[in-house]
LUMMARSE-353097 format. One line per 2 residues: number of its first residue (from 0); for each residue x, y, z of N, C-alpha, C, O, CB. Coordinates in steps of 0.001 Angstrom, whole numbers, plus 500000, padded with zeros to 6 digits. Glycine has a CB too. Example, Ala and Ser with C-alpha at 12.3 -4.5 7.8 and 13.67 -1.06 7.14 Angstrom:
<sites>
0) 513190,494310,507800,512300,495500,507800,513200,496700,507800,514236,496681,508465,511308,495527,509046 | 512850,497750,507080,513670,498940,507140,512900,500030,507870,513409,501138,508039,514084,499402,505725 .
</sites>
This chain:
<sites>
0) 513383,513816,528461,512176,512529,528794,512185,511163,527925,511845,510045,528312,510567,513147,528485 | 512743,511605,526440,513334,510538,525177,514334,510014,525657,514412,508786,525615,513814,511116,523758 .
2) 515565,510919,526354,516646,510684,526803,516559,509439,528406,517244,508470,528733,517201,512256,526986 | 515624,509983,528899,515524,508539,529965,514756,507149,528976,514913,506019,529438,514186,509005,531670 .
4) 514363,507225,528324,513197,506296,527956,514614,505291,527305,514773,504096,527553,511631,507056,526649 | 515470,506094,526496,516683,505612,525679,517145,504456,526379,517345,503330,525923,517869,506678,525525 .
6) 517352,505068,528068,518566,504381,528650,517995,503064,529736,518662,502395,530525,519551,505664,529553 | 516589,503003,529442,515432,502219,530075,516341,500580,528953,516433,500558,527726,513165,503081,529520 .
8) 516777,499618,529800,517019,498265,529536,515476,497649,528879,515340,497171,527752,517568,497499,531044 | 514354,497819,529959,513837,497241,529472,512879,497570,528054,512410,496751,527263,513490,496891,530385 .
10) 512813,498503,528047,511932,499225,526497,513256,498395,525417,513144,497934,524281,511920,501833,526332 | 514323,498456,526231,515512,497729,524708,515175,495985,524658,515231,495484,523535,517897,497925,525221 .
12) 514943,495364,525446,514165,494502,525233,513361,494423,524583,513586,494082,523421,513841,494249,525832 | 512107,494685,524992,510828,495039,524650,511086,494925,523262,510786,493863,522717,510272,496387,525174 .
14) 511824,496261,522294,511827,497070,521068,512447,495675,520162,512133,495321,519026,512918,498724,521157 | 513411,495063,521102,514573,493815,520480,513572,492640,520345,513373,492508,519137,516101,493286,521725 .
16) 513008,491926,520888,511635,491028,521080,510663,491283,519950,510030,490393,519383,510816,491394,522514 | 510586,492807,519617,509176,492845,518762,509764,492744,517471,509265,492281,516445,508135,494275,518906 .
18) 511216,493383,517709,511846,493331,516136,512805,491834,515553,513604,491754,514620,513039,494775,516077 | 512352,490824,516483,512737,489513,516180,511010,488894,515820,510875,488104,514886,513723,488717,517661 .
20) 509963,489270,516518,509057,489007,516045,508526,489573,514210,508094,488826,513332,508391,489374,517149 | 508738,490961,514120,508914,491213,512810,509686,490622,511492,509269,490141,510438,509240,492130,512951 .
22) 511196,490906,512093,511866,490450,510968,512202,488615,511060,512862,488082,510169,513292,491440,510906 | 511698,487879,512142,512028,486267,511444,510941,486112,511073,510224,485919,512055,512519,484921,512300 .
24) 510287,486082,509993,509344,485704,509132,509920,486312,508173,509651,485642,507176,507980,485976,509368 | 510612,487263,507846,511100,487535,506503,512271,486782,505985,512378,486296,504859,511417,488865,506421 .
26) 513118,486748,506936,514801,485844,507208,514392,484541,506813,514871,483974,505831,515562,485713,509070 | 513295,483924,507742,513059,482230,507292,512229,482134,505839,512294,481105,505166,511965,481301,508628 .
28) 511523,483177,505457,511248,483308,504066,512252,483418,503114,512443,482551,502261,510532,484289,503886 | 512845,484346,503203,514251,484528,502369,515014,482882,502522,515387,482424,501443,515422,486018,503242 .
30) 515197,482224,503439,516301,480895,503894,515794,480183,503221,516394,479435,502449,516492,480228,505366 | 514286,480260,503383,513658,478873,502714,513313,478554,501327,512938,477536,500746,512493,478630,503246 .
32) 513695,480401,500813,513627,479820,499225,515176,480162,498585,515404,480769,497538,512217,480764,498158 | 516055,479651,499430,517910,478919,498950,517665,477439,499632,518573,476619,499498,519801,479972,500013 .
34) 516726,477138,500206,517158,475490,500165,516188,474522,499377,514991,474806,499322,517195,474857,501744 | 516724,473283,498712,516271,472492,498386,515045,471979,498635,514783,471876,499834,516888,472022,498494 .
36) 513944,471509,497626,512854,470996,498103,512476,470132,498704,511350,470095,499200,512378,470894,497613 | 513577,468986,498826,513798,467969,500134,513962,468284,501473,513489,467617,502393,514868,467267,500016 .
38) 514682,469373,501609,514978,470490,502824,513928,470693,503652,513697,470187,504751,515319,471900,502347 | 513091,471770,502792,512023,472147,502963,511251,471608,503378,510370,472294,503897,511688,472471,502330 .
40) 511073,470029,503422,509750,469598,503860,510328,469069,505121,509567,468577,505955,508868,468520,502874 | 511376,469116,505296,512132,468079,506603,511866,468310,508002,512052,469441,508450,513726,468184,506648 .
42) 511428,467322,508796,510710,467594,510199,511520,467076,511041,512071,466037,510679,509307,467012,510452 | 511861,467644,512460,511553,469353,512357,512150,470328,511690,513371,470227,511813,511661,469952,513430 .
44) 511818,471257,511015,512220,471662,510172,513517,472675,510555,513854,472925,511712,511160,472071,509555 | 514247,473265,509214,515533,473477,509379,515044,474934,509252,514035,475308,508655,516685,472762,508389 .
46) 516169,475882,510092,515834,477667,509655,517361,477667,508808,517264,478584,507993,515700,479236,511454 | 518503,477119,508693,519462,477478,508002,519942,476444,506852,520772,475550,507017,520403,477791,508910 .
48) 519493,476640,506070,519867,475690,504746,521324,475105,504591,522452,475591,504671,519658,476556,503399 | 520749,473694,504301,521975,472826,504498,523017,473096,503376,524242,473172,503466,521570,471266,504497 .
50) 522190,473223,502276,522928,473627,500752,521807,474649,499879,520714,474630,499313,523251,471934,499654 | 522872,475470,500205,522101,476681,499452,521897,476376,498071,522739,475594,497632,522882,478065,499490 .
52) 521056,476747,497278,520533,476663,496033,519615,477626,495608,518713,478022,496345,520012,475559,495893 | 519842,478163,494089,518953,479333,493645,518031,478657,492441,517548,479093,491397,519941,480748,493066 .
54) 518032,477383,493109,517115,476478,492213,515706,477198,491936,515299,477437,490799,516833,474986,492982 | 514950,477542,493221,513730,477840,493373,513692,479190,492304,512963,479166,491313,513363,478042,494990 .
56) 514267,479966,492516,514435,480958,491171,514100,481034,490336,513207,481685,489794,515136,481136,490657 | 515195,479945,489908,515623,479600,488316,513819,478802,487955,513131,478991,486952,517508,478073,488169 .
58) 513597,478203,488788,512401,477456,488636,511263,478523,488218,510566,478430,487207,512060,476644,490014 | 511186,479827,489435,510104,480707,489246,510252,481735,487894,509186,482212,487506,509989,481520,490594 .
60) 511311,482065,487249,511498,482993,486274,511911,481846,484603,511928,482230,483433,512936,484192,486971 | 512188,480417,485160,511934,479601,483526,510517,478948,483374,510260,478291,482366,513106,478163,483257 .
62) 509659,479114,484305,508475,478467,483981,507600,479449,482806,507293,480606,483093,507647,478216,485440 | 507233,478812,481408,506685,479399,480639,505006,480008,480908,504359,480886,480338,506917,478564,479676 .
64) 504668,479022,482125,502789,479314,482461,502985,480003,483518,501985,479857,484221,501569,477912,482867 | 504137,481046,484294,504553,481480,485606,504806,482706,484707,505888,482666,484120,505817,480653,486604 .
66) 503966,483884,484453,505039,484966,483586,505417,486023,484806,505140,487216,484685,504140,485962,482012 | 505811,485708,485517,506229,486564,486903,506690,487753,486901,506594,488648,487742,507177,486034,487633 .
68) 507377,487698,485556,508042,489659,485529,506525,490458,484684,506348,491676,484715,510194,489990,483929 | 505840,489760,484180,504234,490087,483924,503715,490584,484693,503170,491669,484488,503381,489207,483729 .
70) 503689,489877,486052,503001,490047,487023,503667,491077,487735,503062,492149,487762,502763,488925,487668 | 504482,491037,488172,505743,492249,488370,505335,493463,488427,504988,494204,489348,506780,492370,487271 .
72) 505476,493624,486642,504910,494836,485918,503275,495567,486210,502845,496647,486615,504957,494343,484436 | 502785,494427,485797,501219,495184,486351,500872,495451,487400,499907,496203,487538,500141,494625,486188 .
74) 501756,494754,488837,501170,495072,490035,502086,496536,490279,501464,497541,490621,501319,493738,491254 | 503500,496600,490097,503941,497798,489969,503349,499394,488950,503568,500573,489228,505104,497309,489622 .
76) 502615,498848,487831,501783,499935,487203,500069,500121,487930,499239,501028,487988,501708,499470,485458 | 500144,498995,488301,498846,499251,489286,498763,500016,490462,498007,500892,490880,498418,498141,489776 .
78) 499905,499344,490933,499714,500075,492402,499901,501646,492609,499140,502391,493228,500763,499458,493380 | 501612,502133,491659,501266,503378,491664,500600,503796,490956,500432,504819,491620,501945,504004,491652 .
80) 499864,503990,489927,498694,504680,489280,497889,505132,490353,497669,506278,490746,497862,503793,488318 | 497449,503922,490802,496603,503981,492155,496815,504845,493310,495871,505547,493674,496649,502810,492732 .
82) 498138,504903,494058,498625,505682,494534,498631,507288,494732,498366,508084,495633,499254,505310,494245 | 499109,507326,493309,498914,508885,492604,497158,509315,492949,496715,510188,493695,499262,508777,490471 .
84) 496400,508269,492036,494926,508481,492481,494660,509038,493367,494276,510198,493517,494267,507607,492700 | 494882,508089,494173,494163,508518,495753,494763,509795,496415,494125,510580,497116,494441,507243,496977 .
86) 496189,509896,496063,496719,511322,496489,495861,512469,495807,495187,513287,496433,498335,511514,496031 | 495965,512416,494702,495542,513344,493820,493591,514023,494449,493129,515157,494571,495669,512346,492092 .
88) 493093,512853,494647,491665,513043,495063,491729,513360,496293,491595,514444,496861,490760,511942,494905 | 491909,512498,496603,492376,512843,498267,492934,514369,499065,492450,514828,500100,493659,511891,498478 .
90) 493632,514736,498572,494309,516003,498511,493117,517659,498273,492952,518648,498987,495453,515690,497073 | 492551,517258,496988,491495,518190,496666,490248,518268,497316,489486,519235,497329,491202,518042,495503 .
92) 490040,516703,498086,488423,516677,498455,489110,517263,499906,488972,518444,500224,487282,514830,498420 | 489725,516470,500590,490506,517113,502153,490451,518716,502169,489633,519311,502871,492433,516669,502283 .
94) 491371,519369,501352,491249,520776,501099,489927,521434,501349,489612,522027,502381,491593,521008,499785 | 489288,521282,500417,487947,521526,500496,486896,521496,501865,486226,522412,502341,487558,520660,499629 .
96) 487030,520101,502282,486515,519558,503935,487115,520659,504840,486464,520882,505860,487244,517805,504525 | 488408,521498,504624,488991,521670,505795,489010,523425,505430,488958,524139,506432,490546,520681,506065 .
98) 489062,523948,504438,489532,525184,504134,487974,525890,503557,487784,527067,503861,490931,525071,502957 | 486985,525226,502811,486440,526335,501664,484790,526037,502813,484870,525232,503741,486479,525658,499229 .
100) 483911,526539,502632,482727,527182,503050,481702,526498,501749,481819,526922,500599,482929,529066,503134 | 480814,525518,502069,479592,525465,501358,478339,524979,501865,478448,524611,503034,479792,524818,500374 .
102) 477066,524838,501333,476484,524709,502160,476605,522973,502228,477100,522384,501267,475257,525493,501997 | 476045,522104,503608,475971,521193,503998,477441,520650,503870,477473,519515,503394,474942,520640,503485 .
104) 478670,521193,504182,479773,520568,504622,480087,519790,505362,480688,518789,504972,480301,521029,504857 | 479733,520019,506915,480105,519155,507557,478839,517574,507836,479004,516636,508616,480549,520054,508750 .
106) 477808,517788,506992,476622,516978,506504,477308,515736,505985,477435,514642,506535,475686,517743,505326 | 477751,516182,504720,478737,515201,503412,479774,515161,504042,480070,514106,503480,479127,515817,501759 .
108) 480785,515363,504828,481968,515242,505510,480985,513823,506411,480942,512612,506198,482673,516951,506456 | 480689,514208,506859,479862,513065,507660,479397,511895,507281,479551,510869,507944,478846,513448,508067 .
110) 478845,511951,506284,478521,510680,504988,479644,510105,504683,479811,508906,504906,477938,511174,503477 | 480793,511042,504002,481946,510469,503677,482583,509843,504979,483292,508922,504572,482809,511478,502997 .
112) 482638,509892,505953,483180,509102,507335,482500,507620,507484,482955,506486,507634,482731,510049,508820 | 481068,508233,507359,480488,506921,507089,480351,505910,506698,479761,505001,507283,480094,506834,506910 .
114) 481126,505829,505089,481462,505103,504626,483003,503961,504869,483432,503016,504207,481231,505771,503804 | 483351,504456,505801,484947,503886,506486,483952,502514,507354,484508,501506,507790,486131,505507,508012 .
116) 482977,502672,507424,482337,501493,508402,481655,500617,507651,481104,499641,508160,481328,501964,509506 | 481617,500896,506250,480642,499861,505851,481701,498872,505360,482709,499131,504702,479449,500332,504689 .
118) 481301,497766,505782,482417,496539,504756,482297,496609,503167,481422,496766,502316,481939,494700,505073 | 484025,496349,503273,484222,496258,501751,483579,495003,500840,483598,495157,499619,485745,496211,501557 .
120) 483095,493950,501308,482417,492951,500581,481628,493144,500039,481398,492471,499035,482061,492159,500997 | 480388,494698,500636,479209,494562,500204,479188,495289,498779,478085,495244,498235,478255,495065,501229 .
122) 480393,496079,497933,480621,496912,497444,481639,495911,496287,482527,496514,495685,481047,498063,498420 | 481516,494897,496112,482622,493694,495577,481243,493757,494250,481552,494339,493210,483045,491691,496916 .
124) 479687,493112,494360,478579,493205,493142,478494,493947,492596,478627,493919,491372,477498,493151,493220 | 478146,495279,493506,477820,496450,492159,479237,497397,491707,478908,498528,491349,476434,497800,492784 .
126) 480295,497214,491675,481829,497361,491080,481818,496603,490203,482392,496971,489178,483045,497068,491893 | 481139,495160,490212,481682,494602,489300,480598,494557,488312,480812,494127,487179,482279,493420,489682 .
128) 479558,494939,488646,478363,495065,487732,478548,496501,486966,477926,496766,485937,476876,494991,488640 | 479281,497211,487459,479689,498823,486966,480866,498401,485510,480675,498663,484323,480773,499960,488679 .
130) 482218,497592,486219,483066,497404,485559,482412,496491,484566,482557,497123,483519,484144,497049,486244 | 481945,495676,484343,481593,495139,483214,480602,495880,482233,480818,495590,481056,481134,493982,483566 .
132) 479650,496697,482423,478930,497624,481876,479614,498687,481279,479138,499177,480254,478135,498045,482704 | 480986,499265,481905,482238,500095,480758,483088,498988,479888,483880,499339,479013,483649,501098,481796 .
134) 482889,497894,480155,484033,497207,479717,485381,496965,480426,486266,496506,479704,484300,497764,478706 | 485733,497233,481912,486968,497422,482158,487410,495799,482902,488511,495494,483359,487115,498879,483112 .
136) 486795,495376,482869,486699,493672,483305,488106,493296,482778,488293,493666,481619,485265,492579,482420 | 489236,492582,483420,490174,492037,482810,490923,493142,482338,491523,492891,481293,489758,491138,481878 .
138) 491067,494220,482757,492046,495167,482493,492705,495751,484087,492223,495589,485208,491276,496399,481511 | 494091,496540,483637,494609,496859,484699,493523,498015,485570,493374,498284,486762,496045,497350,484281 .
140) 492986,498431,484491,491454,499644,485185,490550,499165,486460,490036,499672,487457,489978,499820,483822 | 490627,498284,486029,489312,497800,486967,490576,496710,488343,490281,495666,488923,487674,496369,485565 .
142) 491766,497428,488427,492149,497757,490134,492949,498928,490272,493434,498720,491384,493073,496547,490920 | 493289,499731,489991,493603,501015,489640,492322,501779,489898,492598,502449,490893,494123,501116,488203 .
144) 491008,502063,489535,490700,503222,489603,489673,502992,490740,489908,503676,491737,490304,503841,488293 | 488405,502050,490831,487842,501190,492129,488424,501555,493358,489339,500765,493586,488100,499661,492031 .
146) 488276,502661,494542,489000,502695,495521,489797,503770,495488,490722,503726,496299,489594,501664,495658 | 489732,504756,494783,490417,506235,494370,490154,506899,495260,491064,507396,495923,490021,507008,493163 .
148) 488854,507123,495563,487933,507919,496460,487707,507347,497801,486740,507446,498557,486611,508078,495832 | 488675,506811,497898,488138,506194,499723,488033,507149,501107,488903,507982,501361,489403,505003,500349 .
150) 487080,506967,501809,486945,507869,502616,488279,508097,503458,488606,509275,503603,485812,507564,503339 | 489030,507194,503987,490298,506962,504722,491106,508386,503875,490927,509457,504455,491077,505087,504436 .
152) 491748,508428,502895,492300,509175,502327,491801,510743,502441,492488,511709,502773,492313,508624,501221 | 490459,510717,502085,489661,512242,502124,490315,512713,503863,491047,513647,504194,487319,512029,502006 .
154) 489572,511443,504812,489817,512200,506151,491301,512449,506839,491431,513101,507875,489044,511436,507159 | 492127,511995,506302,493965,511748,506748,494329,513281,505731,495302,513971,506032,495064,509596,505858 .
156) 493642,513566,504834,494671,514968,504088,493816,515903,504765,494178,517026,505115,494759,515292,502040 | 492535,515357,504961,491993,516875,505968,492576,517323,507088,492735,518529,507277,490642,516801,506591 .
158) 492969,516372,507979,493337,516579,509204,494870,517176,509123,495215,517976,509993,493152,515262,510001 | 495666,516847,508228,496742,517642,507708,496427,519252,507736,496867,520084,508530,497022,517145,506243 .
160) 495632,519420,506753,495046,520760,506213,495088,521249,507176,495948,522088,507444,493784,520942,505585 | 494055,520824,508093,493672,521600,509180,494437,522481,510245,494078,523496,510841,493117,520841,509764 .
162) 495786,521649,510293,496900,522393,511221,497892,523328,510457,498853,523911,510960,497833,521278,511984 | 497580,523359,509452,498653,524058,508240,497939,525308,508832,496731,525262,509061,498523,523644,506159 .
164) 498852,526696,509144,498697,527948,509801,497870,528615,508510,498128,528438,507319,500253,528731,510330 | 497046,529247,508953,495891,530184,507444,496851,531195,506929,496699,531513,505749,494109,531362,508069 .
166) 497862,531787,507631,498410,532784,506941,499172,532486,505860,499501,533316,505012,499056,533472,507670 | 499499,531211,505851,500285,530652,504208,498878,531388,503312,499014,532280,502474,500496,528177,503880 .
168) 497837,530907,503634,496717,531061,502177,496080,532730,502263,495383,533324,501440,494999,529649,502337 | 496654,533222,503669,495881,534751,503513,497518,535688,502822,497293,536757,502254,495086,535574,505680 .
170) 498812,535285,502910,499484,535823,502156,499439,535484,500466,499476,536224,499483,500569,535631,502761 | 499388,534712,500550,498908,534192,498988,497862,534865,498540,497630,534941,497333,498453,532707,498849 .
172) 497311,535280,499208,495615,535551,498576,495832,537340,498444,495285,538084,497630,493895,534947,500091 | 496839,537714,499561,497402,539208,499162,497930,539674,497843,497576,540646,497175,498477,539496,499956 .
174) 499050,538586,497557,499703,538743,496634,499189,538775,495093,499658,539154,494020,500476,537954,496883 | 497871,538125,495583,497136,537820,494125,497155,536399,493366,497349,536168,492172,497782,538756,493095 .
176) 496900,535550,494399,497365,534489,493663,495759,533616,493682,495034,534061,494573,498884,533675,494464 | 495322,532839,493118,493762,532518,493321,493453,531291,494230,494125,530895,495182,493068,532211,491888 .
178) 492353,530799,493761,492133,529186,495003,493049,528075,494290,493623,527160,494880,490040,528298,495090 | 493077,528324,492927,494005,527150,492230,495440,527191,492335,496192,526232,492511,493812,527100,490773 .
180) 495733,528391,492210,497543,529001,492183,497603,528782,493919,498434,527929,494232,497924,531299,491481 | 497016,529279,494848,497306,529046,496209,497188,527644,496606,497896,527410,497585,496475,529832,497021 .
182) 496474,526535,496140,496664,525479,496673,498008,524520,496219,498760,523850,496927,495470,524932,496501 | 497991,524720,494864,498964,524206,494107,500299,524365,494180,501223,523612,493874,498748,524459,493148 .
184) 500254,525920,494824,502111,526199,495066,501984,526673,496371,502946,527270,496854,503090,527531,493962 | 501023,526525,496995,501497,527067,498907,501111,526235,500003,501489,526203,501174,500702,528557,499509 .
186) 500034,525379,499173,499281,524151,500020,500220,523048,499738,501200,522627,500352,497599,523709,499498 | 499633,522691,498609,500359,521428,498605,502038,520827,498925,502344,519700,499316,500102,521175,497449 .
188) 502876,521887,498640,504159,521755,499119,504877,521795,500448,506032,521598,500827,504613,522451,498587 | 503656,522153,501034,503566,522328,502322,502911,520920,503643,502900,520762,504864,502678,523611,502199 .
190) 502415,520121,502290,501885,518854,502342,502537,517556,502328,502069,516449,502596,501182,518821,501495 | 503802,517925,501937,504290,516713,501307,504853,515669,502175,505215,514681,501537,505259,517042,500379 .
192) 505055,515592,503610,504815,514756,504570,503593,513294,504558,503658,512074,504707,504515,515757,505512 | 502233,514630,504205,500814,514079,504747,500678,513030,503388,499934,512066,503572,499313,515501,504966 .
194) 501395,513149,501920,501087,513262,500513,501648,512107,500663,500900,511133,500581,501544,514383,499461 | 503104,511872,500924,503917,510880,500851,503279,509544,501583,502932,508520,500994,505204,511359,501416 .
196) 503199,509811,503119,502627,508639,503903,501452,507952,503122,501526,506739,502925,502090,509141,505345 | 500032,508888,502524,499323,508198,501706,499512,507823,500519,498664,507242,499841,498521,508589,501651 .
198) 500869,508178,500083,500776,507536,498905,501621,505974,499167,501422,504955,498505,501437,508582,497694 | 502503,506112,500206,502732,504857,500212,501926,503789,501062,502046,502566,500996,503916,504837,500488 .
200) 500921,504657,502027,499639,503475,502358,498878,502809,501123,498692,501632,500811,498342,504235,503240 | 498475,504148,500483,497752,503485,499205,498628,502779,498468,498055,501741,498136,497109,504454,498241 .
202) 500028,502818,497923,500755,501726,497020,500215,500176,497863,499663,499250,497269,502810,502017,497051 | 500514,500191,499244,500328,498904,499923,498863,498185,499969,498596,497022,500271,500764,499137,501306 .
204) 498333,498839,499726,497125,498530,500006,496714,497507,498797,496397,496321,498892,496276,499825,500172 | 496839,498523,497353,496885,498048,496242,497739,496610,495847,497358,495560,495330,497271,499097,495625 .
206) 498986,497038,496307,499998,496139,496457,499677,494751,496867,499977,493724,496258,500840,496650,497307 | 499051,494854,497939,498753,493471,498710,497486,493025,498336,497331,491830,498589,498766,493560,500294 .
208) 496470,493603,497791,495530,493298,497638,494878,492007,496868,494684,492237,495675,495327,494186,497376 | 494626,491134,497159,494260,489705,496526,492972,489783,496008,492727,489810,494802,494288,488487,497536 .
210) 492181,489818,496857,489994,489622,496555,490112,490173,495812,490395,489302,494990,488506,490181,497474 | 490163,491576,494983,489251,492088,494283,490100,491597,493001,489424,491160,492070,488857,493672,494572 .
212) 491474,491618,492847,491948,491294,491091,491460,490311,491265,490527,490199,490469,493519,491191,490364 | 491596,489081,492174,490879,487675,491419,489774,487576,490961,489367,486704,490193,490738,486636,492102 .
214) 488852,489023,491675,487353,488756,491003,487060,490025,489605,486035,490474,489094,485945,489026,492530 | 488358,490231,489401,487847,491301,488036,488639,490879,486731,488140,491023,485615,488279,493155,488333 .
216) 490041,490290,486957,491221,489172,486498,490995,488329,485912,490343,487493,486538,491858,488530,487282 | 491245,488040,484788,491104,486754,484253,492213,486187,483327,492761,485108,483552,489907,486753,483573 .
218) 492420,486752,482578,493812,486328,482032,495024,486552,482810,495356,487409,483629,494068,486983,480821 | 495685,485344,482222,497071,485019,482920,498302,486228,482701,499219,486311,483517,497644,483504,482224 .
220) 498216,487104,481566,498900,488359,481323,498384,489443,482021,498978,490516,482128,498904,488692,479999 | 497259,489187,482515,496733,490191,483259,496780,490592,484860,496421,491703,485249,495645,490034,482967 .
222) 497244,489601,485709,497237,489157,486941,498002,489898,487237,498838,490312,486434,497428,487954,487286 | 497923,490391,488819,498663,491184,489513,499433,489875,489847,499258,488802,489270,497983,492175,490649 .
224) 500486,490161,491059,501886,489552,491576,501078,488552,492492,500969,487349,492258,503142,490738,492477 | 500371,489411,493875,499531,488456,494751,499027,487228,493945,499481,486084,493949,498251,489230,495365 .
226) 497946,487756,493230,497524,486797,492379,498096,485641,490963,497675,484694,490299,496756,487508,492058 | 498674,486055,491033,499510,484980,490420,500781,483959,490978,501370,482996,490488,500012,485646,489471 .
228) 500878,484774,492384,501932,483537,492863,501194,482649,493348,501705,481567,493636,503030,483818,493951 | 499237,482967,493650,498783,481659,494466,498672,480707,493373,498141,479691,493821,497299,481773,495353 .
230) 498920,480597,492226,499266,479310,490716,500334,478813,491070,500485,477626,490783,499588,479858,488966 | 501457,479522,491815,502253,478584,492433,502209,477356,492791,502770,476456,492166,502483,478897,493186 .
232) 501376,477158,494086,500757,476057,494666,499775,475151,493954,498700,475544,493500,500174,476510,495683 | 500204,473970,493895,500133,472899,493128,498921,472166,494176,498854,472286,495400,501731,472102,492853 .
234) 497861,471254,493125,496913,470807,493804,497341,469810,494893,496550,469633,495819,496031,470323,492940 | 498324,469244,494886,498238,467702,495632,499657,468106,496068,500101,467498,497042,497988,465969,494566 .
236) 500498,469115,495447,502238,469435,496455,502388,470792,496141,502081,471393,495111,504000,468476,495852 | 502944,471212,497252,503554,472924,497280,504816,472560,497276,505255,471646,497974,503216,474071,498686 .
238) 505749,473518,496183,507048,473200,496209,507272,474853,497024,507008,475999,496663,507839,472739,494490 | 507858,474294,498206,507690,475881,499357,509109,476772,499298,509291,477876,499813,507481,475355,501443 .
240) 510091,475948,498496,511058,477350,498066,510876,477908,497186,511659,478855,497114,512286,477303,497835 | 509733,477811,495807,509605,477989,494949,508235,479176,495351,508119,480139,494593,509638,476734,494190 .
242) 507258,479044,496537,506364,479534,496618,507180,481167,497784,506652,482258,497996,505160,478284,497116 | 508234,480765,498159,508589,481433,499279,509755,482513,498307,510239,483544,498773,509243,480267,500671 .
244) 509976,482096,497198,511138,482933,496179,510041,483800,495417,510373,484915,495015,512247,481773,494891 | 508916,483393,495230,508231,484476,494749,507569,485678,496125,507479,486899,495995,506995,483707,493794 .
246) 507210,484910,497299,507023,485970,497726,508170,487055,498645,507965,488058,499330,506000,485600,498299 | 509552,486229,498239,510823,487484,498417,510417,488197,497527,510147,489272,498062,512489,487195,498176 .
248) 510079,488278,495823,510243,488859,494942,509188,490096,495674,509469,491294,495618,510024,488049,493570 | 508313,489716,496154,506789,490345,496289,507005,491164,497085,506348,492205,497058,505580,489537,496742 .
250) 508220,490909,498266,508336,491703,499303,509457,493021,499291,509620,493976,500051,508597,490763,500328 | 510156,492552,497997,511267,493830,497569,510689,495593,497696,510995,496489,498482,511677,493541,495686 .
252) 509815,495544,496619,509738,496709,496839,508663,497818,497652,508466,499031,497714,509865,496872,495845 | 508209,496748,498129,507308,496876,499632,508327,497473,500779,507855,498294,501565,506683,495131,500255 .
254) 509920,497030,500920,510502,496980,501944,511215,498315,501369,510948,499355,501971,511226,495610,502363 | 512080,498388,500284,512468,499439,499575,511767,500654,499644,512172,501676,500197,512523,499105,498431 .
256) 510647,500493,499030,509811,501832,499590,509744,502414,500933,509919,503615,501139,508515,501646,499413 | 509448,501422,501981,509920,502562,503090,510851,502475,503663,510959,502868,504825,509246,502813,504052 .
258) 512032,501780,502805,513733,502053,503639,513621,503925,503247,513862,504870,503998,515732,500862,502451 | 513132,503931,501687,513393,505506,500973,512540,506574,501740,512944,507672,502121,512855,505585,499209 .
260) 511047,505948,501925,510634,507344,502384,510243,506855,504327,509519,507551,505039,508899,508039,501157 | 510601,506179,504574,510208,506275,506234,510028,507018,507007,509133,507071,507851,510757,505925,506918 .
262) 511303,508028,506701,511054,509919,507389,509978,510477,507106,509450,511134,508004,512029,511164,506827 | 509407,510407,505973,507953,510974,505574,506953,510576,506364,506400,511203,507267,507499,510610,504252 .
264) 506650,508936,505765,506032,508466,506933,505433,508605,508070,504227,508643,508316,506412,508122,507196 | 506308,508679,508736,506806,509335,510273,506447,510571,510803,505875,510790,511871,508188,509516,510363 .
266) 506832,511357,509961,506405,512910,510112,504965,513192,509875,504271,514042,510434,507180,513825,509092 | 504519,512047,508640,502639,512691,507953,501873,512012,508929,500855,512615,509268,501892,512050,506003 .
268) 502102,510829,509518,501665,510361,510870,501245,511124,512237,500160,511306,512791,502617,509665,511208 | 502850,511563,512599,502541,512357,513461,501761,513851,513671,501177,514213,514692,503440,512353,513746 .
270) 501905,514529,512544,501435,515313,512331,499756,515872,512044,499179,516852,512516,502138,515326,511749 | 499224,514719,510990,498075,514294,510660,497202,513648,511815,496367,512847,511395,498304,513459,509632 .
272) 497235,513870,513409,497282,512994,514353,497143,514594,515113,496348,514614,516052,498651,511729,514506 | 497627,515512,514888,497737,516151,515989,496076,516876,515931,495172,516419,516630,499184,517183,515983 .
274) 495963,517535,515404,494384,518398,515217,493277,517449,514968,493254,516343,514428,494314,519509,513815 | 492530,518055,515413,491124,516821,515126,489895,517531,514360,488884,516885,514084,490320,516158,516841 .
</sites>
């Protein structure tokens, strides 16, 4: 059936059109970053630069009031730490809901799932007050820790644990392994696609987040990259090549991450949706 689908010309036309829709803005963004400021504002706009120039990147990295490398480092640290924290919490909680028996398990899991339907804006002020109380405002901890115990991660990992054969764990118990050893040495290695998928999703969510960081980070040196790039827009004029150069730099880690782990992401999404 897959071979018949691959020979369908209509399918290929649809895939090419979808690829152009997705890749087109990225190409336009990269080409605009290589234009002069005057050419970027011409009407009608041009796609291919008449004169290629690296001026936008030189301006971006030379501006003393825009520490873009510091913002980049802040985003990398924040997104990586947040993703690892999410996977750690979701793996343990998801395993408990999938395999362990305790009073009120189904009710508690329903409560966890119900939080997915609550708009995130409702938690802005309570979380802000909490971080202010413990002194985490204007620190990277404020964008790393909140949201690490999200319902989506728990649900996602639970779905994957449910499809694992119970014979793995039973064999480990017969060999004398305790619950922690079984979880660490037997269960986790077999859930690598789901863990990598959740790691990528959590990394991207934190990397692209704009509202929460702008809410809790105040100092220029502590800003994450999306918030810092918003400062590149002037009050009355916009240097589009410089803004696009910043967007290109912000996109590179995301593209590289997906290229290297796309196989795990596809396997993880496919496997986690098999059994409810």
